[in-house]
N, C-alpha and C positions, 0 to 999 in steps of 0.2 A: 551219754545223753546230754550232759551239760555243755560239753564242747560243741556238739552238733547244734544245740539251741543257740549257743553263742555265735557259732559260724553262720547260722541262718540270719540271726539278728544283724550280724556284721555285714553280711551281703546285702541285706535290706537297707541298712544305713548307707552303704556305699552306693547303692542304686539311687537312693534319694539324693545323696550328695552330687552324684554325676548328673542327675536330672536338673538339679538346681543350677549347677555350673553351666549346663547346656542352655538352660533358659536365660541365664544372665548373659551368656555369650550371644544368644540370639537377639536379646534386647539391645545389646551393645551394637551388634551388626545392623539392626534396624535403625538405630539412631544415626549410625555412620552413613547409611544410604538413604536418609530422609530426602525425598525429592525437593527440587527447587520449583515452586509453584509459579507458573506464568499464567496470570489471569488475562483473558482476552475478551473485552467488551466489544462485540461486533453485531452489526445489523445482518444477521445470518440469512434473511430472506432475500438479500440482494447480492449481486455478484461481488461488490466491494467488501462484503462480509465473508461469504463462503470461500472466495479465492484466498483471502488472508488466512482463514482458518486452515485451508489446505497447504498453503505455503509454510505456515508455522509448523503444522503437523509433520510435513516431509522433513524439514530441517531437524526437528526434535527427534524423530525416528532415526535419522542418520547419526546425530550426535550421541544418542543413547546407545546405539549399536556399536559405536566406536569407544564406548566406555563411560560416557557422560561428561560431567564438568568437574575439573579439578579445583576444589575450594580449599585452599590452604593445605593441600596434601590428601584430601579426602575426595574420592570420586563420587559424585552425586548425579542422579539423572534429572532431566527436566520433566515436568508434568504440566500439560496444558489443560486449563479449565476455561471453557468458553461459556459466555452468557449472552443471550440475544437482547440487545439494547433497543431494537426496532427503531433506531433513530433516523433511518432513511425513509420511514413511512410518513406520509404527509400529515397525518393527524396526531402523531405521537409527540407529546411535549418533551422539552429538554429535561425536565425533572424526572421523567421515567428513565431516561438513559443514565442519569446520575445515580438513581437508586440501584440500577444494575451494576454500576461500577462499585458502589458502596458494598454490595453483597459480595463481590469478588474479594474486596479488601478485608471486610469484617467477618464474613461467614466462611468464605473459601480460603482465607488466610494466604492470599496471593503475596508472593515475595516481590514480584514485579508485575506491572501492567504493560501489555503489549497489544498492538493492533489498533484499537480505537479508543474512545468513540469515533465514529466515522463522520457524522455530520459536524461541520465546523463549529456551529453554535454549541453543540454538546461537548466537543473537545475543549473549547475555551472554558466552559463552565467547570469541566472536570479537573482543570489545572489546580483549582483550590483544594480539591480532595487529595491530590497528590501532595500538595504542600502541607496540608493539615496532618496527613498520615506519614509524611516523609517516605514516600514510596516512589521509586524510580519508574518512569514510564517511557516507552519507545513507541511513538505513533508510526504506523506503517501504511495506513490506507485512509483515504479521505482526509478530512481536516486540512484543506488546502489553503485556508485563509492566511495571508501574511501577518495578520494581527497576532497570530499565535507566537511566532518567534520574535516579533516586535515586543510582545508582552514579557517574554523571558529576558530579553536584553534590557528592558526598562526597569524591571523589578527582579533582577537575577537572584538575590538571596531568597526570595519567596517562591519563585517559579523554576528554580534550577533543576527540579526533579524531572522535567519533561524534555524529551528529545524527539526529533522527527527525522526518520531515516529515508523518507520519500521526498520527491520534489514537491513544490508548492506553487501557488499562483504566479509569483514573480518569475521563478525559474522556468515555469511552463510558458509564460508569455515570451520570455527570451527565446525559447526554442521555437515558439510559434512565429515570432518575428523573423527568425532565421529561415524557416521553411517558406514563409510568405515571400521573403526576399528571393529565395531560389525559384519560386513559382513566377514571381515578377520578372526575373532575369531570363528564365527559360521560355516563358510563354507570353510575356508582355502584358500580363493581367495586373490591373491596379484599381478595380472597382469591387467593393465588398459590402456585405450586409451582415449584421451581427444579430444573433438570436440567443438569448441566455435564459437560464432557469432562475427563479426568484429565491436564491439561497445566497448566503454570505460570500462564499468563495467565487461563485459565478458573477455576482454583482461586481465584486472587486476586480475580477479578471476582465469582465466586459468593459468596465470603465477604463482600465489600463490599456486594453487593446484599442479601444476607440481613439485614445489619445496617441499612443505610440505608432499605430499604423497610419494615422493621419500625418504624423510627423515624418513618416517614411515614404510619403508620396501616394498613399492609398486614399481614395475617396470613399467615405463611409456613408452609405445611403440610408441606414437605419440601424437602431439598436432597440430591439423588442424584447420585453421581459415576460416570461410565462410562468404561472404558478405551478408547483409540483403537482403532477397528475393530469395536466392538460393533454387532450387527445386530438386536437385539431389545430394545425399550424398553417392551413392553406392561405389565410390572410397575409401572413408574412412572406410566404413563398411567392405569392402572386405579386406582392409589393416589390420584392427583390427582382422578380422578372421584369416588371414594368420599369424599374429604375435603371435597368441595364447592369445589375451587379454581375460579377464574374466568379466571385468566391463567396460561399455562404459559411460564415464563421459561427460555429455552434459551441455552446458551453452548457452542458446539462448532464446530470448523472441519473436522471430518472429513466426507467425502462421505456417510457412512452416515446422516447426519442426515435425508436424504431418506426413509429407511426409517421413521424416527420419525414424520415427518409423514404418510406413507401410513397408518401404524398409527393415528394420531390421527383421521384421516378415517374409516377403516374402522370404528373403534370408536365413532365419533360422540361423542367425549369433549367435553362442553360447556365447553370452555375456549378462550380466544383464544391461539394460539401466537405467542410474541414472541421472536424470536431476537436476542439482543444480538450474538452472532456466530453465524452459521448459514450456512456456505458454500454448501450445496446450494440454499437459497432465494434467495441473492443473484444467481445466474446467470440470464441470459435464457432458457436452455433448461429451467429448473425446471418450468415449466407442462407442457411435453410429457413431461418425464421422470416426472412424478407423475400424468400423465393428468388434470390439473386438480384433483387431490386436495389440493394445497397452497394452494388459494384461501383468502384471509383471513389467511394467514401474514404476520407482520411480520418484516422482516429489517433489520439495521443495516448500512448500507454505509459507515459511519464517516466518509467524506469526501464532501461534496456534489459533484455532477457525475457520480457513478457511476450515477445514475438521472437522468431528465430533470428539469431545473429551469431556470427563467428568472432565477435569482438574480443571476448575473453574465453579462456577455457572454463572458468566458472559458469559463464552463461550457457555454453554448450552442454556441460554436465547437468546443470539445473534443468534446462529445457527437456533433456532426455529423461531425467529422473522423475520430473513432475508428470510427464506424459505416461510413463510406465506405471507410476503409482496411482494416478487418478483416471487413466484412460481418456485423457483430454489434454491438449496443450495448455500452458499457462494462460489464464483466462482474462485477466484485466490488470489495471495498474497497481493493485495492491498485492500482487502475487510475489514477484521477485523481492520486493522490499520486505515483505513479511518473512520470507525465507531467510533473508540476510539478517534480520533483526535477531533471530535466535543465535546465529553464529557470532554476530558482533557482541551480543550480551555474554556469550560463553567466553569470548576473548577478554572482555572487560573484567569479568568475575575472576578469571584465572590470573590476570595481571594484578588485580586488587588483592586476591587471596582471601576474600571475605564477601559477605552479602551486605555489609554495612553501607548505607545509602551514600554518605559523603565520599567514601572510598570508590564506590562504583561510579559516581558522577565524575570524579577526577579521572578515572580510567577511561570512561567514555569520551571525555573531552580530549584525551590523548590518543584516541583510536586512530590508527593509520594502517589499514590493511586492504588487500585486494579483495574484490567481491564480484558478484554477478555483473554489476553495471559499472565496474571500474574501481577507482580508488575510493575507499570509504573513510571520510573524515567529517568531524562536526565542527562548526564554528563555535569556539569556546564561549562566546558571549551570548549567542542566540540559540545554540544547540540545534541549528538547522544543518542538515547534511550539505557539504560543499558540492556545488553543482558545476559541471563542465561539459563541453562537447568532446573532450579528450579524456579517455579512460585512465591515462597516466596521471591526470591532474585532479580528477574528481568523479562524481557520480554522473553518468551519462543518461540522457533521456532516450525516448523511443517513440517514433511515429510510424504507423503502418498505413498502407492503402489496400483496400480489397480489390484484388485482381484475379479474375477467373476462379473465384471460390477460395482463394488463399489470402492470408494476411502477409503482405510483403513489407518488410522493414525498409523505409525510404529515407529516414532522417534520424539522427545526424549522420554525416558521411562515415564516421568511424564505425557505426553499427549497421549501415544500410546494406541490403542484399538486392535491391532493385531500384527502378526509377519511377517518378511520378507520371501517371497517365491522366489525360482529360477524357470526360465522357464524350462519345462520338457526336452527340447532338449540340455540343458547344461550338460556336463559330470561332475559329482561330483567327 
């Protein structure tokens, strides 16, 4: 009897010991696979927010399915936490967007900030939060103002935590001047009218375009500024028509830009609409939304891969994967850049072997990899992605024109799949 009781007690002790060992092993395993939190402050009610979220989600799913991120020999998954900043809404103050970013850092324990804030004013203000909390940020959508990377270059030690993996106003203007030169050479057009939205990046871009195009032999007949939420643009359209403008240069990220294009079609204004930033015309649903009235509209998707191109294998794979995952082609300019941000961050973490901020900053500054839109490198002083029209040299832009219900990539030549067409009611 005594031996049996001892045996039972011994078995019970062994069971308890085995359970404790199992629980300790489980805890250790859980610690090893603790996710890397990517906090994404995005204006999710707008295309520049939801397309960024989808691009990030797709990349993270692919990375995690392949085993995750090697952090000093430990494989860890990415985890995306999105918060709606609402910063693209006309009446939402910058302070609200900053509160959203703070929640991601302080309450959601984000290891990195990716995506936004989207509005330039909010992104500029959020740089102080990154500095204060020593958290690395990669901007992927919106925030087009040149002031952002100028600020980093001027006060590097304070603002070194912020990187931008997307094009910005100056690089966009360069691409715009390039395509305007192509239009000028092919069709002999040299009369323009500029309409912009009253936000920082558009004001900066409009002023630069006004000067640069003038220097390139274009006559600029007007530069009109409209507040966010405007729904009637007929005054400017008729003024452009009366002035004899041939190209209508548009810079606005508000969805009401689709109204402008409908009015352009209905009034049969004999100008080619060219959107340097034109959110409505970027999206695959634009054709149906305008009942085909947006045909011939040119839109700048900023980063190659957001429309179909055979420029790189990355671009082709990304386009197919995005369409399969979301049942829609890549939607706007923040899509391919958001997708690439996760891969670039993975690359930097694995080279650094740690999540420590200074090590990640150094690794990002040394980034040199192929991606969806060409060679991915950052300027080490300003942390702006290096831009080029050659994918072997830098990040390539993308401009599309709506032709017969499809978005056709027309610029730059390295990414193009078609040619520019003029509306039939324009006099050649």
